[in-house]
Backbone bond lengths (Angstrom), bond angles and torsions (degrees), N, CA, C in turn:
res aa  C-N    CA-C-N  psi(-1)  N-CA   C-N-CA  omega(-1)  CA-C   N-CA-C  phi
1 M - - - 1.445 - - 1.530 107.90 -
2 S 1.292 117.58 137.64 1.460 121.33 -177.31 1.531 111.00 -76.53
3 E 1.327 115.44 163.88 1.466 120.30 178.03 1.522 110.63 -60.08
4 E 1.335 116.23 -42.32 1.464 120.07 -178.28 1.529 111.04 -60.99
5 R 1.330 116.15 -41.92 1.467 120.76 -179.76 1.526 110.74 -66.97
6 K 1.349 117.41 -40.84 1.468 120.08 176.81 1.525 110.65 -61.66
7 I 1.327 116.22 -44.35 1.468 120.55 179.92 1.522 110.19 -61.80
8 E 1.317 116.96 -42.17 1.466 121.51 179.41 1.530 111.39 -62.10
9 I 1.325 117.52 -44.24 1.470 121.38 -179.24 1.522 110.96 -66.83
10 I 1.327 117.05 -46.49 1.469 120.30 -178.45 1.522 110.51 -66.28
11 N 1.309 117.84 -35.49 1.462 122.23 -179.86 1.529 111.44 -62.76
12 T 1.326 118.27 -30.69 1.469 120.69 -178.77 1.526 113.21 -79.63
13 C 1.344 118.24 -21.54 1.469 118.52 -173.36 1.528 114.98 -121.19
14 S 1.317 119.70 -13.32 1.467 119.02 -178.48 1.528 110.57 -155.35
15 W 1.354 114.39 167.79 1.462 119.91 179.51 1.518 108.96 -156.22
16 W 1.318 117.57 140.37 1.458 124.63 167.44 1.515 106.93 -149.93
17 A 1.301 117.27 169.88 1.464 121.77 -168.35 1.527 113.36 -57.95
18 S 1.309 118.40 -44.10 1.469 119.87 -175.92 1.535 111.82 -113.92
19 W 1.332 116.96 34.99 1.465 120.52 -172.30 1.521 112.85 -61.45
20 R 1.326 118.46 -42.08 1.471 120.62 -177.15 1.533 110.69 -63.88
21 K 1.324 117.66 -45.93 1.463 121.69 178.80 1.527 110.69 -63.69
22 D 1.332 117.51 -40.63 1.466 121.52 -179.98 1.531 112.11 -65.12
23 V 1.315 117.25 -39.91 1.469 120.62 179.48 1.521 110.27 -64.61
24 I 1.324 117.15 -45.78 1.469 120.53 -179.99 1.522 110.39 -64.55
25 E 1.326 117.39 -42.92 1.464 121.15 179.20 1.530 111.12 -63.45
26 H 1.323 117.35 -42.68 1.465 121.18 178.58 1.533 110.71 -64.11
27 S 1.318 116.64 -38.96 1.467 120.30 -179.80 1.517 111.79 -62.29
28 H 1.321 117.16 -35.38 1.465 120.57 -177.87 1.525 113.31 -79.12
29 C 1.327 118.14 -22.88 1.464 119.13 -178.05 1.529 113.62 -108.40
30 C 1.311 118.58 -10.18 1.466 121.98 -177.56 1.527 110.06 -74.01
31 D 1.351 116.74 123.17 1.471 121.13 -179.93 1.521 111.94 -60.23
32 R 1.315 116.45 -42.51 1.464 119.64 -178.18 1.525 110.67 -62.29
33 F 1.325 117.34 -43.45 1.462 121.53 179.03 1.524 110.25 -62.17
34 Q 1.311 117.03 -42.60 1.464 120.51 -179.44 1.524 111.31 -65.04
35 N 1.336 117.86 -39.95 1.466 120.79 179.22 1.516 112.36 -68.39
36 V 1.325 117.64 -38.76 1.463 121.00 -179.20 1.521 110.88 -67.91
37 N 1.305 118.03 -38.31 1.460 121.19 -174.58 1.521 113.97 -93.88
38 K 1.317 117.02 6.84 1.461 120.39 -178.94 1.528 109.33 -85.18
39 A 1.314 116.97 134.06 1.462 121.26 175.41 1.522 108.17 -74.68
40 T 1.326 116.48 127.70 1.458 120.59 -178.78 1.516 109.97 -118.48
41 G 1.301 115.32 160.11 1.460 120.48 175.85 1.511 112.71 78.82
42 E 1.307 113.74 178.14 1.454 119.88 179.71 1.522 110.12 -76.22
43 R 1.300 115.71 150.18 1.455 120.81 175.49 1.519 108.79 -74.62
44 F 1.318 115.39 143.84 1.451 119.71 178.90 1.519 109.68 -74.13
45 G 1.313 115.89 145.49 1.455 120.70 176.76 1.518 110.44 -81.16
46 L 1.294 115.54 177.38 1.450 120.54 178.35 1.519 109.79 -74.38
47 M 1.316 115.76 146.59 1.459 119.48 176.70 1.522 109.06 -70.62
48 I 1.293 115.50 141.57 1.458 120.87 177.46 1.518 106.92 -104.95
49 H 1.312 116.63 121.26 1.457 120.87 -179.82 1.519 108.75 -75.24
50 S 1.322 115.89 124.19 1.461 118.96 179.33 1.526 109.44 -80.01
51 Q 1.304 114.83 148.48 1.459 120.10 -177.16 1.519 110.59 -69.27
52 E 1.312 115.89 154.90 1.456 121.42 176.37 1.519 108.62 -84.21
53 P 1.322 118.19 132.99 1.462 119.96 -179.69 1.526 111.41 -72.37
54 S 1.322 115.92 147.82 1.468 120.54 178.52 1.523 111.92 -108.63
55 T 1.327 117.19 -12.51 1.464 121.66 178.79 1.525 109.62 -140.40
56 P 1.340 116.92 157.99 1.468 118.71 174.68 1.530 110.70 -62.33
57 R 1.311 115.95 154.16 1.466 124.08 178.32 1.528 113.24 63.78
58 E 1.315 117.59 19.19 1.466 119.18 178.47 1.528 110.78 -85.65
59 I 1.336 117.19 -47.37 1.464 121.47 -177.82 1.527 109.14 -130.36
60 F 1.328 115.57 127.31 1.459 122.18 176.20 1.521 108.84 -118.38
61 H 1.325 116.16 139.67 1.465 122.03 170.83 1.519 108.02 -100.68
62 V 1.320 116.79 137.33 1.461 122.34 177.65 1.524 107.58 -122.08
63 D 1.319 116.43 130.64 1.459 120.81 -179.52 1.526 108.95 -144.98
64 W 1.317 116.20 152.46 1.459 121.99 178.69 1.514 109.27 -113.76
65 V 1.320 116.23 136.79 1.459 122.24 171.75 1.524 105.28 -110.61
66 N 1.323 116.78 114.31 1.467 122.00 -174.33 1.518 111.95 -106.19
67 N 1.313 114.86 174.38 1.469 124.59 174.97 1.525 112.97 59.53
68 L 1.319 116.51 38.53 1.456 120.83 174.09 1.527 108.62 -85.48
69 P 1.330 118.16 156.98 1.463 118.46 175.30 1.525 109.61 -65.95
70 P 1.332 118.50 140.23 1.463 120.50 -177.79 1.525 111.40 -58.13
71 G 1.317 115.47 139.44 1.456 119.80 -179.61 1.512 110.97 -157.95
72 G 1.306 116.15 171.16 1.451 120.75 179.61 1.510 111.09 82.39
73 E 1.309 114.85 174.38 1.469 119.44 -176.44 1.522 112.86 -68.61
74 K 1.330 118.22 -22.47 1.467 120.93 -179.67 1.528 112.15 -109.52
75 S 1.328 117.24 12.96 1.473 123.30 179.70 1.522 112.46 54.99
76 Q 1.323 116.51 50.12 1.459 119.95 176.58 1.528 109.39 -67.77
77 N 1.343 115.77 143.95 1.458 120.58 -178.05 1.527 112.43 -124.98
78 A 1.321 117.06 17.88 1.462 121.55 178.67 1.523 108.45 -150.04
79 C 1.323 115.16 170.35 1.458 120.09 -179.60 1.528 108.33 -139.08
80 L 1.310 116.07 132.13 1.460 121.72 174.71 1.522 106.94 -96.50
81 V 1.335 116.87 123.40 1.460 122.24 -178.25 1.522 108.11 -112.05
82 I 1.326 116.29 126.44 1.460 121.94 178.70 1.525 107.36 -122.60
83 V 1.338 116.98 128.83 1.462 121.78 -176.97 1.519 109.30 -124.58
84 D 1.331 116.28 127.49 1.463 122.49 171.29 1.525 106.37 -82.11
85 R 1.323 117.86 114.47 1.460 120.80 -174.51 1.515 113.05 -65.80
86 Y 1.312 118.58 -28.50 1.462 120.48 -178.66 1.530 110.91 -73.52
87 R 1.319 116.71 -50.19 1.465 121.25 -176.61 1.524 113.05 -89.53
88 K 1.329 117.38 -9.47 1.470 122.64 -174.89 1.526 110.01 56.80
89 N 1.307 115.41 35.66 1.452 123.15 -178.31 1.526 108.81 -94.25
90 Q 1.339 117.36 127.51 1.461 121.26 -179.01 1.523 110.13 -105.65
91 I 1.326 114.86 143.96 1.454 122.19 174.34 1.529 106.39 -127.39
92 F 1.326 117.06 129.39 1.461 122.39 -178.21 1.523 109.46 -115.99
93 F 1.330 116.21 132.67 1.457 121.27 177.85 1.520 109.30 -126.56
94 P 1.340 118.13 128.66 1.465 119.30 172.59 1.522 109.09 -66.38
95 F 1.312 115.52 144.77 1.456 120.68 -170.13 1.512 109.12 -148.94
96 H 1.304 117.44 163.14 1.464 122.25 171.35 1.526 108.30 -102.07
97 K 1.307 116.32 137.16 1.466 120.53 179.94 1.523 111.47 -59.21
98 A 1.322 117.50 -31.66 1.467 121.94 -177.18 1.528 113.25 -81.88
99 D 1.328 118.89 -4.15 1.464 120.49 179.93 1.527 110.47 -62.62
100 T 1.312 116.00 149.08 1.464 122.04 -174.42 1.525 111.57 -90.97
101 A 1.329 115.32 176.00 1.463 121.22 175.54 1.523 110.42 -62.09
102 M 1.322 117.49 -36.26 1.465 120.79 178.33 1.529 110.65 -64.88
103 D 1.335 117.44 -40.99 1.467 120.64 176.74 1.526 110.82 -60.75
104 T 1.336 116.17 -41.77 1.459 120.55 178.67 1.520 110.75 -64.51
105 A 1.320 117.11 -45.24 1.467 120.94 179.82 1.525 111.18 -62.17
106 L 1.322 117.45 -41.36 1.468 120.52 178.50 1.525 111.45 -65.41
107 L 1.329 116.52 -40.88 1.458 119.89 178.41 1.526 110.72 -62.63
108 I 1.331 117.20 -45.12 1.467 120.66 178.50 1.520 110.04 -62.76
109 S 1.307 116.91 -41.70 1.462 120.89 -179.48 1.527 111.88 -64.42
110 H 1.329 117.23 -48.64 1.467 121.12 -174.58 1.523 113.65 -78.81
111 R 1.343 117.26 -34.47 1.461 118.89 -171.81 1.515 114.02 -104.83
112 V 1.331 119.10 -19.60 1.464 120.48 -178.38 1.521 110.81 -109.49
113 I 1.323 116.96 -55.90 1.468 120.11 -177.19 1.525 110.87 -64.84
114 S 1.323 117.88 -38.18 1.464 119.60 -178.85 1.532 112.04 -66.34
115 H 1.340 118.62 -27.65 1.466 121.57 179.90 1.526 113.10 -95.66
116 N 1.322 117.64 -35.05 1.462 121.42 -173.99 1.519 113.56 -104.82
117 G 1.303 118.13 -11.26 1.455 121.09 -175.56 1.516 110.87 87.94
118 P 1.326 116.87 171.69 1.473 119.97 -178.26 1.524 111.32 -70.19
119 F 1.332 115.46 155.96 1.454 120.64 176.32 1.512 108.94 -128.69
120 E 1.338 115.68 161.27 1.466 120.47 -171.71 1.523 113.50 -83.64
121 N 1.322 117.62 -42.95 1.468 121.23 -174.57 1.516 110.69 -132.30
122 I 1.324 115.49 142.87 1.458 121.93 170.65 1.523 106.74 -120.47
123 I 1.321 116.10 124.96 1.458 121.22 175.76 1.517 106.54 -107.04
124 S 1.334 115.84 123.01 1.455 120.97 -175.82 1.517 109.55 -126.61
125 E 1.326 115.95 153.39 1.456 119.84 171.79 1.524 108.21 -68.89
126 M 1.299 116.87 169.71 1.464 121.02 179.32 1.525 109.14 -82.33
127 D 1.296 116.51 67.20 1.460 121.29 -177.48 1.518 110.41 -76.45
128 P 1.326 118.96 138.66 1.466 121.15 179.94 1.524 113.72 -58.18
129 K 1.323 117.76 -23.98 1.467 119.67 178.56 1.521 111.05 -58.34
130 F 1.328 116.66 -36.81 1.456 120.65 -177.01 1.524 112.55 -99.92
131 T 1.322 117.93 -38.22 1.463 119.79 -176.45 1.516 112.80 -74.30
132 S 1.329 118.79 -22.24 1.461 120.04 -178.79 1.521 111.85 -68.28
133 A 1.310 117.97 -21.43 1.463 121.26 -179.85 1.525 111.94 -83.11
134 L 1.336 117.71 -10.63 1.472 120.42 -177.43 1.507 112.29 -80.84
């Protein structure tokens, strides 16, 4: 919580002679306040604008939708979504959340490339299936 917000809350419910100075001083020395307001982790990089496709099958987006209720004959609990950026055409495949990067690559190879032909670029989210191998 910021100093301004603390001052606003205390101002509505209590008062003493040096309350504003005490709140600011407490905010600067309180361990809990320092931990809550500390920036953690790596800083995010700049977004990279992806190019606009000029032909079909040039750029595909791949994304996973996880934690779905189990369904289908094999009780799939996820969905692989593939979008052709030029045609805005979506393809949905039932999937298992536990499937590996190799399973995903085989599915794309057998079910997308074999029907639509090869494509130039695949843009994917930073899914642990692929980033864990790096």
